[in-house]
C-alpha positions in Angstrom: 54.5 13.5 46.8 53.1 10.6 45.0 51.0 9.6 48.0 49.4 13.0 48.3 48.4 12.9 44.5 46.8 9.6 45.0 45.0 10.9 47.6 43.8 13.9 45.6 42.8 11.9 43.0 40.8 9.5 45.1 38.7 12.7 46.9 38.1 13.9 43.2 36.8 10.7 42.2 34.8 10.4 45.3 33.4 13.8 45.0 32.6 12.9 41.1 30.7 9.9 42.3 28.9 11.8 45.0 28.1 14.9 43.2 25.3 13.3 40.8 23.9 11.6 43.8 23.5 15.1 46.0 21.8 16.6 42.8 19.4 13.7 42.7 18.4 13.9 46.3 18.6 17.6 46.9 14.9 17.9 48.0 15.0 15.0 50.7 18.6 16.2 51.8 17.1 19.9 51.9 14.1 18.7 54.0 16.4 16.6 56.4 18.6 19.9 57.1 15.5 21.6 57.9 14.2 18.8 60.3 17.6 18.9 62.0 17.4 22.6 62.5 14.1 22.4 64.1 15.1 19.6 66.3 17.8 21.7 67.6 16.0 24.7 68.1 13.6 22.5 69.9 16.3 21.8 72.6 17.6 18.4 71.3 21.3 18.3 71.7 23.2 18.5 68.4 25.3 15.2 69.4 22.0 13.2 69.4 21.0 15.0 66.3 24.2 14.6 64.0 24.6 10.8 64.2 21.0 10.1 63.1 21.2 12.9 60.3 24.6 11.3 59.0 23.2 7.7 59.0 20.2 9.1 57.2 22.2 10.8 54.6 24.5 7.9 54.1 21.4 5.5 53.4 20.0 7.9 51.0 22.9 8.3 49.2 23.6 4.9 49.0 20.2 3.9 47.4 20.4 6.8 44.8 21.7 6.2 41.3 23.4 8.6 39.0 21.0 10.7 36.9 23.3 10.2 34.0 21.8 8.0 31.1 23.6 6.2 28.4 24.4 8.6 25.4 22.5 6.2 23.0 18.9 5.1 23.7 17.8 2.1 25.0 14.8 0.8 23.1 13.3 -1.3 25.8 13.2 1.6 28.3 11.9 4.1 25.7 9.1 1.7 24.7 7.6 1.8 27.8 8.4 5.6 28.4 8.1 6.9 24.7 11.2 9.0 25.0 13.5 7.1 22.9 14.1 9.1 19.6 14.3 5.6 17.9 10.7 5.0 18.7 9.1 7.3 15.8 11.9 6.2 13.4 10.9 2.7 13.9 7.2 3.5 13.9 7.8 5.4 10.6 8.7 2.3 8.6 6.3 0.5 6.6 7.6 -3.0 7.4 6.7 -4.8 10.4 9.8 -4.6 13.0 10.3 -6.4 16.2 13.3 -5.7 18.7 14.3 -8.8 20.4 16.5 -9.3 23.6 19.1 -11.8 24.1 16.7 -13.9 26.1 14.6 -14.0 23.2 11.9 -11.6 24.9 10.1 -9.0 22.6 11.3 -5.4 24.1 9.5 -3.4 21.4 7.2 -3.6 18.3 6.5 -0.7 15.8 3.2 0.1 14.5 3.2 -1.8 11.4 4.1 -5.1 13.6 1.2 -4.2 15.9 -1.1 -3.7 12.8 -0.2 -7.0 11.0 0.6 -9.3 13.9 -1.5 -7.9 17.1 -0.2 -6.2 20.1 2.5 -8.1 21.8 3.1 -7.0 25.5 6.6 -6.0 26.6 8.9 -8.9 27.7 6.9 -11.4 26.3 8.9 -14.5 24.6 9.0 -14.6 20.9 8.1 -18.2 21.0 5.1 -17.3 22.5 4.0 -15.5 19.5 5.8 -16.3 16.6 4.8 -20.1 16.0 7.2 -20.8 12.9 9.9 -23.2 13.9 12.0 -21.6 11.1 11.8 -18.0 12.1 12.6 -19.1 15.7 15.6 -21.4 14.7 17.0 -18.4 12.7 16.6 -16.0 15.6 18.4 -18.4 18.0 21.0 -18.7 15.5 21.6 -15.1 15.3 21.7 -14.7 19.0 24.5 -17.4 19.5 26.6 -16.0 16.5 25.8 -12.8 15.9 25.5 -13.1 12.4 22.9 -11.9 10.0 20.2 -14.1 8.6 17.2 -14.1 6.5 14.4 -16.7 5.1 11.2 -16.4 3.0 8.5 -17.4 5.2 4.4 -17.8 4.0 1.4 -17.1 6.2 -1.9 -18.3 5.8 -3.7 -16.3 8.3 -5.5 -13.9 8.5 -4.6 -13.9 4.9 -2.1 -15.5 2.5 1.1 -13.2 2.6 4.7 -14.0 2.1 7.5 -12.2 3.7 11.1 -11.8 3.9 12.2 -12.5 7.3 15.5 -10.8 8.4 17.0 -10.9 12.0 20.2 -8.7 12.7 22.1 -7.7 15.7 22.3 -3.9 16.6 24.6 -2.6 19.6 22.9 0.4 21.2 24.1 2.6 24.0 28.0 2.8 24.9 30.4 1.9 27.9 28.7 0.2 31.0 25.0 1.0 29.6 25.6 -0.6 26.2 23.6 -3.6 25.0 23.1 -6.0 22.2 19.5 -6.3 20.8 18.1 -7.9 17.8 15.7 -6.6 14.8 13.6 -8.9 13.2 11.9 -7.4 10.0 9.3 -8.4 7.8 9.4 -7.3 4.2 6.3 -8.1 2.5 6.9 -9.5 -1.0 3.3 -11.2 -1.6 2.6 -8.5 -4.5 5.7 -9.4 -6.2 5.1 -13.4 -5.8 1.5 -12.8 -7.1 3.1 -10.7 -10.2 5.5 -13.8 -10.6 2.5 -16.4 -10.5 0.2 -14.3 -13.1 3.0 -14.1 -15.2 3.7 -17.6 -15.5 0.0 -18.3 -15.8 -0.4 -15.7 -18.4 2.7 -17.5 -20.8 1.1 -21.0 -20.1 -2.7 -19.7 -20.9 -1.3 -17.4 -24.2 0.6 -20.4 -25.4 -2.3 -23.0 -25.1 -4.6 -20.6 -26.7 -2.4 -20.2 -29.8 -1.4 -23.9 -30.2 -4.8 -25.1 -31.1 -5.4 -22.6 -33.9 -1.6 -23.0 -35.3 -1.8 -26.8 -35.0 -5.2 -26.4 -37.2 -3.4 -24.3 -39.5 -0.4 -26.4 -39.9 -2.7 -29.5 -40.4 -4.9 -27.9 -43.4 -1.8 -26.6 -45.0 -0.4 -30.2 -45.1 -3.7 -31.7 -46.4 -3.9 -29.0 -49.0 -0.4 -29.6 -50.1 -0.7 -33.3 -50.2 -4.0 -35.4 -50.7 -6.4 -32.1 -51.3 -3.9 -30.6 -53.9 -6.6 -30.9 -56.6 -9.7 -31.2 -54.6 -11.4 -27.8 -55.2 -14.3 -28.5 -53.0 -12.1 -29.7 -49.9 -9.9 -26.6 -50.6 -13.0 -24.1 -50.3 -13.9 -25.7 -46.9 -10.6 -25.9 -45.4 -9.7 -22.3 -46.6 -12.7 -21.0 -44.8 -11.8 -22.9 -41.5 -8.3 -21.5 -41.7 -9.9 -17.9 -42.3 -11.7 -18.5 -39.0 -8.5 -19.5 -37.0 -6.3 -16.8 -38.1 -9.1 -14.4 -37.2 -9.2 -16.0 -33.9 -5.8 -15.6 -33.3 -5.8 -12.0 -34.7 -8.5 -11.4 -32.0 -6.3 -12.9 -29.4 -3.1 -10.7 -30.3 -5.2 -7.6 -30.2 -6.6 -8.4 -26.9 -3.4 -8.9 -25.8 -1.9 -5.5 -26.7 -5.0 -4.1 -25.3 -4.0 -5.4 -22.1 -0.6 -4.5 -22.0 -1.4 -1.0 -23.0 -3.7 -0.7 -20.3 -1.2 -2.1 -17.7 1.3 0.6 -18.7 -1.3 3.2 -18.0 -2.9 1.9 -15.1 -1.9 4.4 -12.7 -2.8 7.4 -14.8 -6.6 8.2 -14.4 -8.2 9.6 -17.5 -9.8 13.1 -16.9 -11.6 14.0 -20.0 -15.5 14.7 -19.6 -17.6 12.0 -21.2 -21.3 12.0 -21.5 -22.2 8.2 -21.3 -25.9 8.9 -22.8 -24.7 9.3 -26.6 -21.8 6.8 -25.8 -24.3 3.9 -24.8 -26.6 4.7 -27.9 -23.6 4.4 -30.0 -22.7 1.2 -28.6 -26.1 -0.2 -28.7 -26.5 0.9 -32.3 -23.0 -0.8 -33.2 -24.3 -4.2 -31.7 -27.7 -4.1 -33.4 -26.6 -6.4 -36.4 -25.5 -9.0 -33.9 -28.3 -8.7 -31.7 -30.4 -9.0 -34.7 -28.7 -12.2 -35.7 -29.0 -13.7 -32.2 -32.6 -12.7 -32.2 -31.9 -10.7 -29.2 -33.4 -7.3 -28.5 -31.3 -4.7 -26.9 -33.1 -1.9 -24.9 -31.4 1.2 -23.5 -33.0 3.3 -20.5 -31.3 6.5 -19.9 -32.1 10.0 -18.3 -32.8 13.0 -20.9 -30.1 15.0 -18.9 -26.4 14.4 -19.6 -24.7 12.0 -17.2 -21.0 12.8 -17.6 -18.0 11.1 -16.0 -14.3 11.4 -16.1 -12.9 8.9 -18.5 -11.2 7.8 -22.1 -14.2 7.7 -24.5 -12.7 5.0 -26.7 -11.8 2.7 -23.8 -15.3 3.1 -22.1 -16.9 2.3 -25.4 -14.7 -1.1 -25.2 -16.1 -1.7 -21.9 -19.7 -1.5 -22.8 -19.4 -3.3 -26.0 -17.8 -6.3 -24.2 -20.4 -6.3 -21.7 -23.4 -5.7 -24.0 -22.0 -8.4 -26.5 -21.5 -11.0 -24.0 -25.0 -10.3 -22.8 -26.3 -11.0 -26.1 -24.2 -14.0 -26.7 -24.4 -15.7 -23.5 -27.8 -14.6 -22.8 -29.7 -15.2 -26.0 -32.0 -17.6 -24.5 -33.5 -14.8 -22.7 -33.9 -13.0 -26.2 -33.3 -9.5 -24.4 -30.7 -7.3 -23.0 -31.5 -4.5 -20.8 -29.2 -1.5 -20.4 -30.0 1.1 -17.6 -28.2 4.3 -17.1 -28.8 6.2 -13.8 -27.2 9.0 -12.0 -26.1 12.4 -13.5 -25.5 15.8 -11.6 -24.1 15.3 -8.2 -25.6 11.5 -8.2 -23.2 8.7 -8.9 -23.2 7.4 -12.3 -24.2 3.8 -12.7 -24.6 1.3 -15.9 -26.6 -1.8 -15.5 -26.4 -4.6 -18.2 -28.4 -7.4 -17.5 -29.2 -10.6 -19.4 -31.9 -13.2 -18.9 -30.0 -16.1 -20.2 -29.0 -19.3 -18.0 -26.8 -17.5 -15.4 -23.4 -18.1 -13.9 -22.6 -20.7 -11.2 -21.7 -18.8 -8.1 -18.2 -20.5 -7.7 -17.2 -19.1 -11.1 -18.3 -15.5 -10.4 -15.2 -14.5 -8.4 -13.1 -15.5 -11.1 -14.7 -15.0 -14.6 -12.5 -11.3 -14.8 -9.3 -13.4 -14.8 -7.5 -13.8 -18.2 -8.5 -16.5 -20.0 -10.8 -18.1 -17.7 -13.8 -19.5 -18.8 -17.0 -20.7 -17.3 -17.6 -23.3 -20.4 -14.4 -23.5 -22.6 -16.6 -25.1 -25.5 -19.3 -22.6 -25.3 -16.8 -19.8 -25.3 -14.8 -20.6 -28.3 -18.0 -21.6 -30.3 -18.9 -17.9 -29.6 -15.5 -16.7 -30.8 -14.5 -15.7 -27.4 -10.7 -15.2 -26.5 -11.2 -15.2 -22.4 -9.9 -11.6 -22.4 -13.0 -9.5 -22.8 -13.8 -9.3 -18.8 -10.1 -8.9 -18.0 -9.9 -5.8 -20.4 -13.0 -4.7 -18.9 -11.5 -4.8 -15.4 -8.2 -3.0 -16.3 -10.2 -0.5 -18.0 -12.5 0.2 -15.1 -9.6 0.1 -12.6 -7.8 2.8 -14.5 -11.1 5.0 -14.3 -11.5 4.3 -10.6 -14.7 2.6 -11.3 -15.9 -0.6 -9.9 -17.5 -3.7 -11.6 -20.0 -5.6 -9.7 -21.4 -9.0 -10.9 -24.5 -10.7 -9.7 -26.0 -13.8 -11.1 -28.7 -16.5 -10.5 -28.8 -20.0 -12.3 -32.0 -19.7 -14.7 -32.4 -16.2 -14.0 -29.7 -14.3 -15.8 -26.7 -12.2 -15.0 -26.3 -8.3 -13.7 -23.1 -6.6 -14.5 -23.0 -3.0 -12.8 -20.3 -0.6 -13.6 -20.2 2.2 -11.0 -18.4 5.3 -11.3 
């Protein structure tokens, strides 16, 4: 009885193996039966046909594989056929992802990886595409040990970027069809690193800017308490210098607070309608006394019709006050500043502020909107500048979704263009 059970089980197992193969080769087997019947009808003896037909069927079934696929998807096959449900998931990620085999070949890359690093043909060796020894060593260690690893990696080309590169094993599929692959991911932390660098630079620069006036005040106070205690003429002179230094620190603190407020609201674009024609007239009139003291003429050219943009009136006044005041101070040798407003209606509004001073060297132009950056430190301080004016202008215009264009030629002057 037990022998019969073994035979039945073997027959069931054989039939279970053959059934998928028979289903897979149905068309060819059906055609072979038709051909055998036609041969019999043509007069060929059945004993001649049958052996050939049996051999043909055996060959066909031996080459056939079951149509059943692994229950879990295989990323490598899907990368070619596009049928793996994991492919759209990986392509939806905003970080570059590479799927690596145990032999260090690249099985798949998502859209973000292709955009960042270029197309990598399937089955290419990782070492042929990734030149960083640290990343390759990390991947090899994970392949050998199965442990998750990550490092911080900096790229220089095509642009400066910093990534946290992580590799982790992943088992896909199940049973006899399962395999282990390794996911290599790149998380971009460039912006965070830039912010950290800017924060440290900001603290260093702000401390430096405040150190000088504070040292001056301390020295004058000690002098007034000591040698100049009864010297009225020296006291009058020192009090004037102290007032100037305190005023400078006050301007610096005000500008720092303005920058902080702008950064908090940088993601919120203002939507109030502002007519630039009367606004620029107001700014020109407000700066007329300064221009007169510097022997500079401010001319304003504006259309008679309103030129309306969406913005914050007070912030836009601050922008054009900064630009026109800088043009008067640093371009006073040219003795005039031209302000031209164009656009309106459906056209793009544009304000151009032109001075005819000494100009700005080309190597300084890309950096003059940075905090505390000065082309000439002594000249800037002598003109009571804080080094934050153009940084404030840039932040305000960024919030207004506007652009600041700067063009300068040595000996011919500088042109600031605000384009809304």
